[in-house]
C-alpha positions in Angstrom: -1.6 -4.9 -17.0 -4.7 -2.7 -16.6 -4.2 -2.6 -12.8 -0.6 -1.4 -13.3 -1.8 1.3 -15.7 -4.5 2.5 -13.2 -1.9 2.5 -10.4 0.3 4.7 -12.6 -2.5 7.1 -13.3 -3.4 7.4 -9.7 0.2 8.1 -8.7 0.6 10.5 -11.6 -2.6 12.4 -10.6 -1.2 12.8 -7.1 2.1 13.9 -8.5 0.6 16.5 -10.7 -1.4 18.1 -8.0 1.4 18.0 -5.4 4.3 18.8 -7.7 6.3 15.8 -6.4 8.1 14.7 -9.6 6.8 11.2 -10.0 7.5 9.7 -6.6 3.9 8.8 -6.0 3.6 7.2 -9.5 6.7 5.0 -8.8 5.4 3.9 -5.4 1.9 3.2 -6.8 3.2 1.2 -9.7 5.4 -0.8 -7.4 2.5 -1.6 -5.1 0.4 -2.6 -8.1 3.2 -4.9 -9.3 3.7 -6.7 -6.0 0.0 -6.8 -5.0 -0.7 -10.4 -6.3 2.3 -11.8 -4.4 1.2 -10.0 -1.1 -2.4 -11.2 -1.6 -1.2 -14.8 -2.0 1.1 -14.4 1.0 -1.6 -12.9 3.3 -4.7 -14.8 2.3 -3.2 -18.1 1.0 -5.6 -20.5 -0.6 -8.5 -18.1 -0.6 -6.5 -16.0 -3.1 -5.4 -19.1 -5.0 -8.9 -20.0 -6.0 -9.9 -16.4 -6.8 -12.7 -16.5 -4.3 -11.3 -13.6 -2.1 -13.9 -11.1 -0.8 -12.3 -8.5 1.4 -15.2 -8.3 3.7 -15.2 -12.1 4.3 -11.5 -12.6 5.2 -10.1 -12.7 8.7 -9.5 -9.4 10.4 -5.9 -10.3 11.3 -5.1 -11.1 7.7 -6.6 -7.7 6.6 -4.4 -5.9 9.1 -1.3 -7.8 8.0 -2.1 -7.0 4.3 -2.5 -3.3 5.2 0.8 -3.3 7.1 2.8 -4.9 4.3 1.4 -2.7 1.5 1.5 0.6 3.4 5.0 0.1 4.7 6.4 -0.9 1.2 4.6 2.0 -0.4 5.9 4.5 2.1 9.4 3.2 2.0 9.6 3.5 -1.7 7.9 6.9 -1.6 10.4 8.3 0.9 13.4 6.6 -0.7 12.7 8.4 -3.9 11.7 11.7 -2.2 14.9 12.0 -0.2 17.1 10.0 -2.6 20.1 9.8 -0.3 21.0 6.6 1.5 23.1 8.6 4.0 19.7 9.7 5.4 18.4 6.1 5.9 17.4 6.8 9.5 15.2 9.7 8.4 13.7 7.6 5.6 12.9 4.8 8.1 11.5 7.2 10.7 9.2 8.9 8.1 8.2 5.5 6.8 7.4 4.2 10.3 5.4 7.2 11.6 3.4 8.0 8.5 2.9 4.3 8.0 1.4 3.9 11.5 -1.0 6.8 10.8 -2.0 5.4 7.4 -2.5 1.8 8.8 -4.7 3.2 11.5 -6.8 5.1 8.9 -7.1 1.9 6.8 -8.2 -0.2 9.8 -10.8 2.4 10.9 -12.1 2.7 7.4 -12.3 -1.1 7.1 -14.2 -1.3 10.4 -16.6 1.4 9.5 -17.4 0.1 6.0 -17.5 -3.6 6.8 -21.0 -5.0 7.2 -21.6 -8.3 8.9 -24.6 -10.3 7.9 
């Protein structure tokens, strides 16, 4: 419950400064809500036993986690931003291209800040 509230506050903060009417808050809360399911799907038994440490998991699983979370977030964000299903190709195009850029940033950041012992 705390994580959902923090997700809402993060999205609301972005909405206040970008004057976007709540789309970031909706996308952030959705990501906060589905996060446990995606963690269990991507990391399996490591997540089951609550022993997950992001720096110790397989790099492929990390990338798969980034891809799922970023694409769902961006899809919801652009669905609410455009709010017209007749523009579904535009929504999917914006989701794909901004998602690719965001995933690359996540992977580069993960590589830079991961430390192997």
